[in-house]
N, C-alpha and C positions, 0 to 999 in steps of 0.2 A: 515166092519166098515165104518161109515159115517163121513163126515167132522166134524159134530157137536160133535162127540164122542172124537175128539182130544182135548187135554188140551188147554183151552183158546178160543176155537171156539164154538159158539152157533148157534141156528137156523138162526139168521139174517146174520151172517158171512157165513154160509153155503149157504144161498140163494144168497148172493152177488157173491160168488165164482162160484156157478153153473151157474149163469147168464153169466159168461165169459168163460164157458167151463171147469172149474176146478171142477169136480164133484166127485172126490175120493181123499182120502189121498195120494194115489200113484201118482196121477196126480199133486197134490200140491208139492210133493217131487221132481217129475221129472222136472217140470217147475222151481221150486224154489220160495221161498217167495218174493225175490226182483223182479223178472220178473212178478210174479203174481200181486204184488202190482202195478207195472207200468201198467199192463193190466187193473187193476181195475180203476186206475186214468184216463186212456184213455176212458174207456167204460161207466163209471157211471157219472150221473149228480151230485150226492152227492159224492164229492171226499173223499176217505178214509183217515183217520188220520194215523199218524205214529204209533199210538198204534195198528192199524190193522196189520201193518207190523210186529211189535214186537210179536203180538199174533200168526201170521202165523209162524214166526221163532220158537217161543216157542212150537207151535203145532207139528212141524216136529221134534223138539228136545226133546219133552216131558218135557218142562220147563215152568215156569210161565212167562207171558209176561213182568212183571215188572222186573224180573231178567234180561231178554234180554235187556230191555230199559236201565238198569243201566250199564250192562257190555259190550254191543255190539253196543250201539247207534252210536258212531263215525264210526265204521267199516261199519255198514249198510248204514249210510248217504253217506259215500264215495263210496260204491258200487252202490247206487242209482245214484249218480252223474256220475260215470263211465259209466253206462248204457245210461244215457242221452247224454253224450258226444259221445259215440259210435253210438247211433241212429242218431245224427246230422251229423257225418262224413259219415255214410252210406247213409243218405238221400241226402246229397250233391253229392254223387256218383251215385245216382239213385237206390240204393239198399235198402232193407228192412230187419231189424233185425229179424222180426217175419216171419218165414217160415212155421209155422204150421197152 
């Protein structure tokens, strides 16, 4: 199965994900949508929208991205902020969250 075969992801999403090393549905599940979204934000000149985050969550859960946006927006935004704060703390200590 290719990334574009997952619900809510198409050829452009697949291309963007492959560019950061997320080349299979299994890899997306392993890294997780939030960490993948943060990697995309760091790596791409065109910053991904939150809709891309919702689409990735929907893809791994086999749900429509709009359902994710309506039901899990707050949780996902809090998770994103938590990762940002953790990265800052680790950076201050000279460590890196990304070890892969």
